[in-house]
C-alpha positions in Angstrom: 2.0 3.4 -6.4 5.6 2.8 -7.0 8.6 3.1 -4.8 11.0 4.2 -7.5 14.0 4.2 -5.2 12.8 1.2 -3.2 14.9 -1.9 -3.1 12.2 -4.3 -2.1 12.1 -6.6 -5.1 14.6 -8.7 -7.0 15.7 -7.8 -10.5 13.0 -8.5 -12.9 10.3 -8.2 -10.4 9.6 -4.5 -10.6 7.9 -4.4 -13.9 4.2 -3.6 -13.9 1.6 -6.2 -13.2 -1.9 -5.5 -12.1 -2.8 -4.1 -8.8 -3.8 -6.4 -5.9 -7.3 -5.0 -6.0 -7.7 -6.2 -9.5 -9.7 -4.6 -12.3 -13.4 -4.5 -12.4 -14.6 -7.5 -14.3 -11.8 -9.8 -13.2 -11.6 -12.2 -10.3 -9.1 -11.0 -7.7 -7.8 -14.5 -7.7 -6.3 -13.9 -11.1 -4.4 -10.8 -10.1 -0.7 -10.6 -9.2 0.7 -8.2 -6.6 1.4 -4.7 -7.8 4.9 -3.8 -8.8 4.9 -0.5 -10.6 1.5 0.6 -11.7 1.0 1.4 -15.3 4.4 0.3 -16.5 4.5 -2.5 -19.1 6.6 -5.6 -18.7 10.0 -5.1 -20.4 10.0 -8.6 -21.7 7.0 -7.9 -23.8 4.9 -10.6 -22.2 1.2 -9.7 -21.9 0.1 -8.2 -18.6 -2.1 -10.4 -16.4 -5.4 -8.7 -15.8 -4.3 -5.1 -16.4 -5.4 -2.0 -14.5 -9.0 -0.8 -14.7 -7.9 2.0 -17.0 -6.7 -0.6 -19.6 -10.0 -2.5 -19.7 -12.3 -1.4 -22.5 -15.4 -0.4 -20.5 -18.9 -1.0 -21.8 -20.0 2.3 -20.3 -17.6 5.0 -21.7 -19.0 7.6 -19.3 -18.6 5.5 -16.1 -16.0 6.6 -13.6 -15.8 3.3 -12.0 -14.2 1.9 -15.2 -11.5 4.5 -14.8 -9.3 6.0 -17.5 -9.5 9.2 -19.5 -11.0 9.1 -23.1 -7.6 8.8 -24.6 -6.9 5.8 -22.5 -10.2 4.3 -23.5 -9.4 4.7 -27.2 -12.7 6.5 -27.8 -13.6 10.2 -28.5 -14.9 12.4 -25.8 -18.7 12.4 -26.3 -20.8 15.5 -25.7 -22.5 15.3 -22.4 -20.1 12.7 -20.9 -18.3 13.4 -17.7 -15.0 15.3 -18.0 -11.8 13.4 -18.4 -10.0 12.3 -15.2 -8.0 15.1 -13.6 -4.3 15.6 -14.2 -2.0 13.4 -12.3 -1.7 15.7 -9.3 -5.4 15.4 -8.6 -7.0 12.4 -6.9 -10.6 11.2 -6.8 -12.2 11.0 -3.4 -14.4 8.0 -2.5 -16.9 8.4 0.3 -17.8 5.4 2.5 -19.7 4.9 5.8 -16.9 4.0 8.3 -18.0 3.1 11.8 -21.2 5.1 11.4 -19.5 8.2 10.0 -19.3 9.3 6.4 -15.6 9.2 5.7 -13.5 10.1 2.7 -10.8 7.9 1.1 -8.3 9.1 -1.6 -8.2 6.7 -4.5 -5.3 5.9 -6.7 -5.0 6.4 -10.4 -2.2 5.2 -12.6 1.2 5.7 -10.9 -0.3 7.4 -7.9 1.9 8.2 -4.9 1.0 5.2 -2.9 3.2 5.9 0.2 1.4 9.3 0.5 -2.1 7.8 -0.1 -1.5 4.9 2.3 -0.6 7.3 5.1 -3.3 9.8 4.3 -6.0 7.2 4.2 -5.0 5.9 7.6 -5.3 9.5 9.0 -8.7 9.8 7.3 -9.9 6.5 8.7 -8.7 7.7 12.1 -10.5 11.0 11.5 -7.2 12.8 12.1 -6.7 14.6 8.7 -7.4 18.3 8.6 -8.8 19.7 5.4 -9.2 22.9 3.5 -8.0 25.1 6.3 -11.5 24.6 7.9 -10.2 24.1 11.4 -12.6 22.9 14.0 -11.3 23.3 17.6 -11.1 20.0 19.4 -13.0 19.7 22.6 -10.9 18.9 25.7 -10.3 15.2 25.9 -11.9 14.7 22.5 -8.8 12.9 21.2 -8.2 12.0 17.5 -11.9 11.9 16.6 -11.9 15.7 16.8 -9.9 15.9 13.6 -11.3 17.9 10.7 -12.8 15.8 7.9 -13.2 16.5 4.2 -16.0 18.8 3.2 -18.8 16.4 2.2 -19.0 17.6 -1.4 -15.3 17.0 -2.1 -14.8 14.9 -5.2 -11.1 15.5 -6.0 -8.0 16.6 -4.0 -4.6 17.8 -5.1 -1.3 16.4 -4.2 -0.4 19.8 -2.7 -3.5 19.5 -0.4 -2.5 16.0 0.6 1.0 17.2 1.5 -0.3 20.1 3.5 -2.7 18.0 5.5 0.0 15.4 6.2 2.3 18.3 7.4 -0.4 19.5 9.7 -0.8 16.0 11.2 2.9 15.7 11.8 3.1 19.2 13.4 0.2 18.1 15.7 2.4 15.4 17.1 4.4 17.9 19.1 5.0 16.5 22.6 3.1 18.2 25.5 6.2 17.9 27.6 7.9 21.2 27.4 11.4 19.9 28.5 14.1 21.4 26.3 15.5 18.0 25.3 12.2 16.7 24.0 11.4 19.9 22.2 14.8 20.0 20.5 14.4 16.4 19.5 11.0 17.1 18.0 12.3 20.1 16.1 15.1 17.9 14.6 12.5 15.3 13.7 10.3 17.8 12.0 13.3 19.2 10.0 14.2 15.6 8.9 10.6 14.9 8.0 10.1 18.0 5.9 13.1 16.8 3.8 11.5 13.4 3.3 7.9 14.5 2.6 8.4 15.2 -1.1 9.5 11.6 -1.6 6.2 10.3 -0.4 4.7 11.3 -3.7 7.4 9.8 -5.8 8.5 6.7 -3.9 10.3 5.8 -0.7 13.6 4.1 -0.3 12.5 1.0 1.7 14.9 -1.9 2.3 13.4 -4.9 4.1 15.1 -7.3 6.4 13.9 -10.9 6.2 14.0 -11.5 10.0 10.7 -9.9 11.1 7.6 -8.2 9.7 8.6 -4.9 11.2 12.3 -5.2 10.3 13.5 -2.6 7.8 16.9 -1.0 7.4 16.5 2.4 9.0 16.4 5.2 6.5 15.3 8.8 7.0 12.0 8.0 5.4 11.0 5.8 8.4 10.7 8.9 10.6 7.4 9.8 9.0 5.8 6.6 10.1 7.4 6.9 13.6 6.1 10.5 14.2 2.6 9.6 13.1 2.8 6.3 15.1 1.9 4.3 12.0 3.3 0.8 11.9 5.1 -0.3 8.7 5.0 -4.0 7.9 6.1 -6.5 5.3 5.6 -10.3 5.0 8.9 -11.3 3.2 10.3 -13.6 5.8 12.7 -16.6 5.8 11.1 -19.8 7.1 12.9 -20.8 10.3 12.2 -24.4 9.4 14.6 -24.0 6.5 18.0 -23.9 8.2 19.9 -23.6 4.8 18.0 -20.4 4.0 18.3 -19.0 7.5 22.1 -19.5 7.2 22.3 -18.0 3.7 20.1 -15.0 4.4 20.8 -14.3 8.0 20.0 -10.8 9.2 20.9 -9.2 5.9 18.7 -6.6 4.3 17.5 -7.1 0.7 20.3 -4.9 -0.7 22.9 -6.7 1.3 21.6 -10.0 0.2 21.8 -9.1 -3.4 25.4 -8.0 -2.9 26.2 -11.2 -1.1 24.8 -13.3 -4.0 27.0 -11.4 -6.5 30.1 -11.8 -4.3 29.4 -15.5 -3.7 29.2 -16.3 -7.4 32.8 -15.3 -7.8 34.1 -16.9 -4.6 36.6 -19.7 -4.6 35.2 -21.2 -1.5 32.6 -23.8 -2.5 30.7 -23.3 0.7 30.2 -19.6 -0.2 29.2 -20.5 -3.7 26.6 -22.8 -2.3 25.3 -20.2 0.1 25.0 -17.7 -2.6 22.9 -20.2 -4.7 20.6 -20.9 -1.8 20.1 -17.1 -1.2 19.4 -16.6 -4.9 16.9 -19.5 -4.9 15.2 -17.9 -1.9 14.7 -14.6 -3.8 13.4 -16.4 -6.9 11.0 -18.6 -4.9 9.6 -15.7 -2.9 9.4 -13.1 -5.8 5.8 -12.3 -4.6 7.5 -10.9 -1.5 5.1 -12.6 0.8 5.9 -16.0 2.4 3.6 -18.4 4.3 5.7 -17.9 7.4 5.6 -14.1 6.8 1.8 -14.1 6.5 1.4 -16.1 9.7 3.8 -13.7 11.6 2.1 -10.7 10.1 -1.3 -11.9 11.3 0.0 -12.6 14.8 2.0 -9.4 15.1 -0.6 -6.9 14.0 -3.0 -5.8 16.7 -6.7 -6.1 16.5 -8.3 -3.0 14.9 -4.8 -1.6 14.1 -4.3 0.4 11.0 -0.9 0.1 9.4 1.0 0.3 6.1 1.9 -3.0 4.3 4.8 -2.9 1.9 5.0 -5.5 -0.9 6.4 -5.3 -4.4 7.2 -1.6 -4.1 3.6 -0.9 -3.2 2.3 0.6 0.0 -1.2 -0.4 1.1 -3.3 0.6 4.1 -3.8 -2.6 6.2 -6.2 -3.4 9.1 -6.7 -6.4 11.3 -10.3 -7.2 11.9 -11.5 -10.2 14.0 -8.1 -11.9 13.5 -8.0 -11.5 9.7 -6.0 -9.1 7.6 -7.4 -6.8 5.0 -6.0 -4.2 2.6 -7.8 -1.0 1.7 -9.1 -1.0 -1.9 -7.9 2.3 -3.3 -8.0 1.5 -7.0 -9.8 4.3 -8.8 -11.7 1.6 -10.8 -13.8 1.0 -7.8 -14.6 4.7 -7.2 -18.3 4.3 -7.6 -18.6 0.9 -5.8 -19.3 1.7 -2.1 -19.6 -2.0 -1.4 -15.9 -2.6 -2.2 -13.7 -1.2 0.5 -11.4 -4.0 1.8 -9.6 -6.9 0.2 -8.7 -9.9 2.2 -5.0 -10.8 2.7 -5.1 -14.4 3.6 -3.2 -16.1 0.9 0.4 -16.0 -0.5 -0.7 -16.7 -4.1 -3.0 -13.7 -4.4 -6.3 -15.5 -3.9 -8.5 -12.9 -2.1 -12.0 -11.6 -1.8 -13.6 -8.2 -1.6 -15.5 -6.9 1.4 -17.6 -3.9 2.3 -16.9 -1.3 5.0 -18.2 -3.8 7.7 -16.0 -6.6 6.3 -18.9 -8.6 4.8 -18.2 -10.4 1.5 -19.1 -8.2 -1.4 -19.6 -8.8 -5.2 -18.4 -5.8 -7.2 -20.5 -4.8 -10.2 -19.5 -6.9 -13.2 -18.2 -9.6 -10.9 -21.4 -11.6 -10.4 -19.8 -14.6 -12.0 -16.5 -14.3 -10.3 -15.7 -17.0 -7.8 -14.6 -15.7 -4.4 -13.6 -17.8 -1.5 -13.8 -16.8 2.2 -10.5 -16.6 4.0 -8.9 -19.9 4.9 -8.9 -20.1 8.7 -5.9 -22.3 8.6 -3.8 -19.4 7.6 -5.0 -17.3 10.5 -3.6 -19.6 13.2 
């Protein structure tokens, strides 16, 4: 789930560490935020946790442990399930969501997380059309009249995901037939179709440190706008740190990096000092989530709202439930674990717990001994 063109992390922070969901068999507390899945650290240091596909599973035929036979380092045994599909296929996980059997698309190694984050929101909203099996909506039926995946579906292709996303975007055509609105819609559609292929490779996202919805506007943003899906981050400057506020200002990440480089060679000692403060801010917040950012994110997101959360070049589906934030667990390693659907987002340091579809605390298989703590209510104020 990497944003290959994305600028959302400082140098040295984009190498792979384990996904925020964490591997089966490890406590989520031990996991670091995801940078680029499946990519080893260049400095040669051992990865923390590792993805599910890198854990030597006890049951070689178990999908929930993830990974193809060659990844597991064991031969394909006769009678065992087939190897995982090629990279342009994605496993489907079925959950009971608000009383309806609902599909989620899971993420294998280096999956296109911007695409999956958006598709999973549409699936959870029951808006995604599938397989060309169009069911006419009843008048006034609204978004719940969307077509769902055929119930036997186990895998989907990247092409199918793109086609369904395109259908959902086309369905946003305004009912107002005024020429101006229609022309604007056609232009937006044209721009969007240019951007769509990037969703499967990585989006160019450039955060601003002033607000959880503040990003430098890029053409990619139009996909979120047309689908009315909010895009958030939590990398904010603490307003109680005037030095940092002065040094960072309203700059985007890219602009701040340029400023740091410029200030290092400045003759003005004030600029040199400002550059150092800015550099210290990036180093101290390398996880790309600050305490102030988490508080703002919790306050800004609306109850029950589904959105996309951007952190460390990874795009996650996020929801606010009863005042708490949760990220959708799309790691393929949890494919067979229906009780693991959401992961709490209540801590800057990666401490989290898994929850089921109704947001009750769950203990994934193999995690009986893992210590999980409930969300700290102090962070929700």
